[in-house]
N, CA, C and O atoms as CSV, one atom per row, in Angstrom:
chain,resi,resn,atom,element,x,y,z
A,1,MET,N,N,-7.433,-13.079,-2.196
A,1,MET,CA,C,-7.246,-12.217,-3.339
A,1,MET,C,C,-6.413,-11.014,-2.920
A,1,MET,O,O,-6.642,-10.438,-1.856
A,2,THR,N,N,-5.463,-10.637,-3.740
A,2,THR,CA,C,-4.600,-9.512,-3.452
A,2,THR,C,C,-4.844,-8.414,-4.478
A,2,THR,O,O,-4.647,-8.618,-5.676
A,3,LEU,N,N,-5.275,-7.250,-4.004
A,3,LEU,CA,C,-5.555,-6.119,-4.875
A,3,LEU,C,C,-4.438,-5.097,-4.742
A,3,LEU,O,O,-3.960,-4.833,-3.639
A,4,LYS,N,N,-4.024,-4.524,-5.862
A,4,LYS,CA,C,-2.960,-3.535,-5.863
A,4,LYS,C,C,-3.570,-2.152,-5.682
A,4,LYS,O,O,-4.478,-1.771,-6.421
A,5,ARG,N,N,-3.078,-1.405,-4.711
A,5,ARG,CA,C,-3.561,-0.051,-4.465
A,5,ARG,C,C,-2.410,0.771,-3.916
A,5,ARG,O,O,-1.908,0.499,-2.825
A,6,ASN,N,N,-1.994,1.775,-4.670
A,6,ASN,CA,C,-0.936,2.672,-4.235
A,6,ASN,C,C,0.317,1.918,-3.791
A,6,ASN,O,O,0.923,2.250,-2.772
A,7,SER,N,N,0.688,0.929,-4.544
A,7,SER,CA,C,1.885,0.104,-4.356
A,7,SER,C,C,1.892,-0.698,-3.051
A,7,SER,O,O,2.929,-1.242,-2.670
A,8,ILE,N,N,0.774,-0.777,-2.378
A,8,ILE,CA,C,0.653,-1.627,-1.189
A,8,ILE,C,C,-0.501,-2.582,-1.442
A,8,ILE,O,O,-1.595,-2.149,-1.806
A,9,THR,N,N,-0.278,-3.854,-1.259
A,9,THR,CA,C,-1.340,-4.817,-1.490
A,9,THR,C,C,-2.198,-4.963,-0.241
A,9,THR,O,O,-1.787,-4.588,0.857
A,10,GLU,N,N,-3.396,-5.511,-0.423
A,10,GLU,CA,C,-4.298,-5.702,0.707
A,10,GLU,C,C,-3.650,-6.550,1.795
A,10,GLU,O,O,-3.812,-6.260,2.981
A,11,SER,N,N,-2.928,-7.580,1.415
A,11,SER,CA,C,-2.301,-8.423,2.432
A,11,SER,C,C,-1.235,-7.650,3.208
A,11,SER,O,O,-1.018,-7.919,4.389
A,12,GLU,N,N,-0.570,-6.697,2.560
A,12,GLU,CA,C,0.395,-5.856,3.273
A,12,GLU,C,C,-0.314,-4.932,4.250
A,12,GLU,O,O,0.196,-4.672,5.340
A,13,ASP,N,N,-1.501,-4.428,3.866
A,13,ASP,CA,C,-2.299,-3.626,4.790
A,13,ASP,C,C,-2.624,-4.438,6.044
A,13,ASP,O,O,-2.479,-3.951,7.165
A,14,ASP,N,N,-3.061,-5.667,5.842
A,14,ASP,CA,C,-3.387,-6.543,6.973
A,14,ASP,C,C,-2.166,-6.772,7.847
A,14,ASP,O,O,-2.262,-6.781,9.074
A,15,GLN,N,N,-1.024,-6.957,7.213
A,15,GLN,CA,C,0.208,-7.201,7.966
A,15,GLN,C,C,0.587,-5.967,8.784
A,15,GLN,O,O,1.009,-6.090,9.934
A,16,ILE,N,N,0.439,-4.789,8.197
A,16,ILE,CA,C,0.741,-3.553,8.933
A,16,ILE,C,C,-0.167,-3.443,10.159
A,16,ILE,O,O,0.293,-3.096,11.247
A,17,GLU,N,N,-1.447,-3.738,9.983
A,17,GLU,CA,C,-2.374,-3.684,11.111
A,17,GLU,C,C,-1.972,-4.675,12.206
A,17,GLU,O,O,-1.905,-4.316,13.382
A,18,ARG,N,N,-1.707,-5.915,11.813
A,18,ARG,CA,C,-1.322,-6.936,12.805
A,18,ARG,C,C,-0.044,-6.543,13.538
A,18,ARG,O,O,0.039,-6.671,14.759
A,19,GLU,N,N,0.949,-6.067,12.795
A,19,GLU,CA,C,2.220,-5.696,13.429
A,19,GLU,C,C,2.072,-4.487,14.339
A,19,GLU,O,O,2.741,-4.400,15.368
A,20,THR,N,N,1.208,-3.560,13.972
A,20,THR,CA,C,0.977,-2.392,14.827
A,20,THR,C,C,0.303,-2.809,16.125
A,20,THR,O,O,0.719,-2.399,17.208
A,21,PHE,N,N,-0.738,-3.624,16.012
A,21,PHE,CA,C,-1.473,-4.034,17.205
A,21,PHE,C,C,-0.650,-4.956,18.104
A,21,PHE,O,O,-0.913,-5.043,19.303
A,22,SER,N,N,0.335,-5.638,17.542
A,22,SER,CA,C,1.188,-6.495,18.369
A,22,SER,C,C,2.417,-5.755,18.903
A,22,SER,O,O,3.211,-6.327,19.649
A,23,GLY,N,N,2.573,-4.475,18.519
A,23,GLY,CA,C,3.673,-3.671,19.034
A,23,GLY,C,C,4.944,-3.743,18.211
A,23,GLY,O,O,5.965,-3.194,18.624
A,24,LYS,N,N,4.919,-4.400,17.060
A,24,LYS,CA,C,6.110,-4.519,16.224
A,24,LYS,C,C,6.321,-3.302,15.326
A,24,LYS,O,O,7.432,-3.074,14.848
A,25,ARG,N,N,5.277,-2.525,15.095
A,25,ARG,CA,C,5.343,-1.306,14.283
A,25,ARG,C,C,4.792,-0.141,15.091
A,25,ARG,O,O,4.047,-0.323,16.054
A,26,SER,N,N,5.177,1.057,14.675
A,26,SER,CA,C,4.667,2.236,15.370
A,26,SER,C,C,3.251,2.551,14.891
A,26,SER,O,O,2.839,2.145,13.805
A,27,ILE,N,N,2.533,3.272,15.713
A,27,ILE,CA,C,1.176,3.678,15.361
A,27,ILE,C,C,1.201,4.634,14.170
A,27,ILE,O,O,0.217,4.729,13.436
A,28,ASP,N,N,2.310,5.340,13.970
A,28,ASP,CA,C,2.425,6.258,12.834
A,28,ASP,C,C,2.362,5.508,11.500
A,28,ASP,O,O,1.818,6.028,10.526
A,29,ASP,N,N,2.911,4.298,11.449
A,29,ASP,CA,C,2.813,3.484,10.230
A,29,ASP,C,C,1.349,3.167,9.915
A,29,ASP,O,O,0.922,3.235,8.762
A,30,LEU,N,N,0.600,2.824,10.939
A,30,LEU,CA,C,-0.816,2.511,10.758
A,30,LEU,C,C,-1.599,3.755,10.337
A,30,LEU,O,O,-2.471,3.684,9.470
A,31,LYS,N,N,-1.284,4.883,10.950
A,31,LYS,CA,C,-1.966,6.130,10.595
A,31,LYS,C,C,-1.729,6.487,9.137
A,31,LYS,O,O,-2.660,6.899,8.445
A,32,GLU,N,N,-0.498,6.336,8.658
A,32,GLU,CA,C,-0.181,6.639,7.268
A,32,GLU,C,C,-0.943,5.718,6.318
A,32,GLU,O,O,-1.458,6.166,5.294
A,33,MET,N,N,-1.015,4.435,6.657
A,33,MET,CA,C,-1.748,3.484,5.825
A,33,MET,C,C,-3.231,3.854,5.785
A,33,MET,O,O,-3.859,3.784,4.729
A,34,MET,N,N,-3.792,4.248,6.927
A,34,MET,CA,C,-5.207,4.604,6.985
A,34,MET,C,C,-5.494,5.873,6.184
A,34,MET,O,O,-6.534,5.967,5.532
A,35,ARG,N,N,-4.583,6.852,6.226
A,35,ARG,CA,C,-4.771,8.068,5.419
A,35,ARG,C,C,-4.776,7.720,3.937
A,35,ARG,O,O,-5.590,8.242,3.175
A,36,CYS,N,N,-3.872,6.843,3.532
A,36,CYS,CA,C,-3.805,6.407,2.136
A,36,CYS,C,C,-5.089,5.676,1.751
A,36,CYS,O,O,-5.641,5.911,0.676
A,37,ARG,N,N,-5.556,4.805,2.613
A,37,ARG,CA,C,-6.798,4.055,2.361
A,37,ARG,C,C,-7.986,5.003,2.238
A,37,ARG,O,O,-8.840,4.829,1.368
A,38,ASP,N,N,-8.036,6.004,3.109
A,38,ASP,CA,C,-9.133,6.980,3.059
A,38,ASP,C,C,-9.134,7.741,1.743
A,38,ASP,O,O,-10.189,7.940,1.141
A,39,ARG,N,N,-7.947,8.173,1.287
A,39,ARG,CA,C,-7.879,8.912,0.017
A,39,ARG,C,C,-8.372,8.052,-1.136
A,39,ARG,O,O,-9.113,8.533,-1.993
A,40,ALA,N,N,-7.972,6.794,-1.168
A,40,ALA,CA,C,-8.393,5.891,-2.249
A,40,ALA,C,C,-9.899,5.635,-2.180
A,40,ALA,O,O,-10.572,5.606,-3.211
A,41,THR,N,N,-10.420,5.452,-0.986
A,41,THR,CA,C,-11.843,5.183,-0.800
A,41,THR,C,C,-12.681,6.398,-1.168
A,41,THR,O,O,-13.717,6.257,-1.818
A,42,GLN,N,N,-12.254,7.578,-0.766
A,42,GLN,CA,C,-13.017,8.785,-1.066
A,42,GLN,C,C,-13.110,9.021,-2.566
A,42,GLN,O,O,-14.170,9.404,-3.061
A,43,GLU,N,N,-12.026,8.803,-3.299
A,43,GLU,CA,C,-12.048,8.995,-4.745
A,43,GLU,C,C,-12.990,7.987,-5.401
A,43,GLU,O,O,-13.760,8.355,-6.288
A,44,ALA,N,N,-12.942,6.739,-4.984
A,44,ALA,CA,C,-13.834,5.717,-5.550
A,44,ALA,C,C,-15.290,6.055,-5.247
A,44,ALA,O,O,-16.153,5.879,-6.107
A,45,ALA,N,N,-15.574,6.530,-4.053
A,45,ALA,CA,C,-16.942,6.900,-3.682
A,45,ALA,C,C,-17.421,8.098,-4.503
A,45,ALA,O,O,-18.572,8.135,-4.938
A,46,ARG,N,N,-16.545,9.066,-4.712
A,46,ARG,CA,C,-16.900,10.233,-5.516
A,46,ARG,C,C,-17.240,9.821,-6.951
A,46,ARG,O,O,-18.222,10.294,-7.523
A,47,GLN,N,N,-16.427,8.944,-7.521
A,47,GLN,CA,C,-16.685,8.475,-8.880
A,47,GLN,C,C,-18.006,7.715,-8.972
A,47,GLN,O,O,-18.740,7.867,-9.947
A,48,ALA,N,N,-18.309,6.906,-7.972
A,48,ALA,CA,C,-19.570,6.162,-7.965
A,48,ALA,C,C,-20.763,7.110,-7.877
A,48,ALA,O,O,-21.780,6.887,-8.535
A,49,LEU,N,N,-20.649,8.154,-7.080
A,49,LEU,CA,C,-21.740,9.126,-6.967
A,49,LEU,C,C,-21.941,9.897,-8.265
A,49,LEU,O,O,-23.076,10.147,-8.670
A,50,VAL,N,N,-20.849,10.273,-8.917
A,50,VAL,CA,C,-20.957,10.975,-10.200
A,50,VAL,C,C,-21.629,10.077,-11.227
A,50,VAL,O,O,-22.501,10.529,-11.970
A,51,LEU,N,N,-21.237,8.815,-11.277
A,51,LEU,CA,C,-21.832,7.873,-12.217
A,51,LEU,C,C,-23.321,7.687,-11.930
A,51,LEU,O,O,-24.138,7.697,-12.851
A,52,ALA,N,N,-23.671,7.518,-10.668
A,52,ALA,CA,C,-25.078,7.338,-10.302
A,52,ALA,C,C,-25.893,8.577,-10.656
A,52,ALA,O,O,-27.036,8.468,-11.101
A,53,ARG,N,N,-25.317,9.731,-10.463
A,53,ARG,CA,C,-26.024,10.970,-10.764
A,53,ARG,C,C,-26.278,11.103,-12.266
A,53,ARG,O,O,-27.367,11.509,-12.673
A,54,THR,N,N,-25.294,10.769,-13.084
A,54,THR,CA,C,-25.483,10.884,-14.532
A,54,THR,C,C,-26.465,9.839,-15.042
A,54,THR,O,O,-27.196,10.096,-15.998
A,55,GLU,N,N,-26.493,8.665,-14.420
A,55,GLU,CA,C,-27.438,7.625,-14.842
A,55,GLU,C,C,-28.868,7.984,-14.490
A,55,GLU,O,O,-29.785,7.612,-15.221
A,56,THR,N,N,-29.085,8.688,-13.404
A,56,THR,CA,C,-30.440,9.019,-12.971
A,56,THR,C,C,-30.938,10.327,-13.559
A,56,THR,O,O,-32.132,10.616,-13.474
A,57,SER,N,N,-30.066,11.125,-14.152
A,57,SER,CA,C,-30.492,12.431,-14.650
A,57,SER,C,C,-31.476,12.326,-15.818
A,57,SER,O,O,-32.234,13.264,-16.063
A,58,GLY,N,N,-31.478,11.211,-16.539
A,58,GLY,CA,C,-32.384,11.039,-17.665
A,58,GLY,C,C,-33.735,10.470,-17.290
A,58,GLY,O,O,-34.610,10.376,-18.151
A,59,ARG,N,N,-33.939,10.092,-16.055
A,59,ARG,CA,C,-35.197,9.491,-15.621
A,59,ARG,C,C,-36.114,10.528,-15.000
A,59,ARG,O,O,-35.665,11.527,-14.437
A,60,GLY,N,N,-37.409,10.269,-15.114
A,60,GLY,CA,C,-38.383,11.138,-14.470
A,60,GLY,C,C,-38.618,10.708,-13.034
A,60,GLY,O,O,-38.061,9.714,-12.569
A,61,LEU,N,N,-39.444,11.464,-12.346
A,61,LEU,CA,C,-39.761,11.132,-10.964
A,61,LEU,C,C,-40.494,9.795,-10.894
A,61,LEU,O,O,-41.325,9.490,-11.751
A,62,GLY,N,N,-40.193,9.023,-9.899
A,62,GLY,CA,C,-40.878,7.761,-9.689
A,62,GLY,C,C,-40.300,6.581,-10.452
A,62,GLY,O,O,-40.723,5.444,-10.242
A,63,GLN,N,N,-39.350,6.830,-11.325
A,63,GLN,CA,C,-38.745,5.733,-12.065
A,63,GLN,C,C,-37.588,5.162,-11.250
A,63,GLN,O,O,-36.845,5.901,-10.605
A,64,THR,N,N,-37.448,3.859,-11.288
A,64,THR,CA,C,-36.417,3.203,-10.491
A,64,THR,C,C,-35.375,2.564,-11.391
A,64,THR,O,O,-35.599,2.339,-12.581
A,65,ILE,N,N,-34.241,2.282,-10.795
A,65,ILE,CA,C,-33.158,1.586,-11.490
A,65,ILE,C,C,-33.451,0.099,-11.414
A,65,ILE,O,O,-33.736,-0.429,-10.339
A,66,LYS,N,N,-33.381,-0.570,-12.541
A,66,LYS,CA,C,-33.568,-2.015,-12.544
A,66,LYS,C,C,-32.214,-2.686,-12.617
A,66,LYS,O,O,-31.366,-2.319,-13.430
A,67,ALA,N,N,-32.022,-3.669,-11.764
A,67,ALA,CA,C,-30.760,-4.390,-11.708
A,67,ALA,C,C,-30.606,-5.244,-12.966
A,67,ALA,O,O,-31.582,-5.818,-13.450
A,68,PRO,N,N,-29.383,-5.330,-13.499
A,68,PRO,CA,C,-29.153,-6.186,-14.663
A,68,PRO,C,C,-29.297,-7.648,-14.286
A,68,PRO,O,O,-29.025,-8.038,-13.151
A,69,ASN,N,N,-29.728,-8.452,-15.245
A,69,ASN,CA,C,-29.912,-9.885,-14.974
A,69,ASN,C,C,-28.626,-10.620,-15.046
A,69,ASN,O,O,-28.597,-11.834,-14.845
């Protein structure tokens, strides 16, 4: 499966990693890709935490989240 993220697909990320570790690309290319990945991951994590916080704000103590069937 290929996911689009910041105009680089997951398979391109894998290719950058392989080429860097084999010496075909500079380590700076890998560092830039990792910084981009971190920014995307941090935003997704922040959104998930905000969503979880708003979902739990209406519950009292001791109440749990039930998984959908």
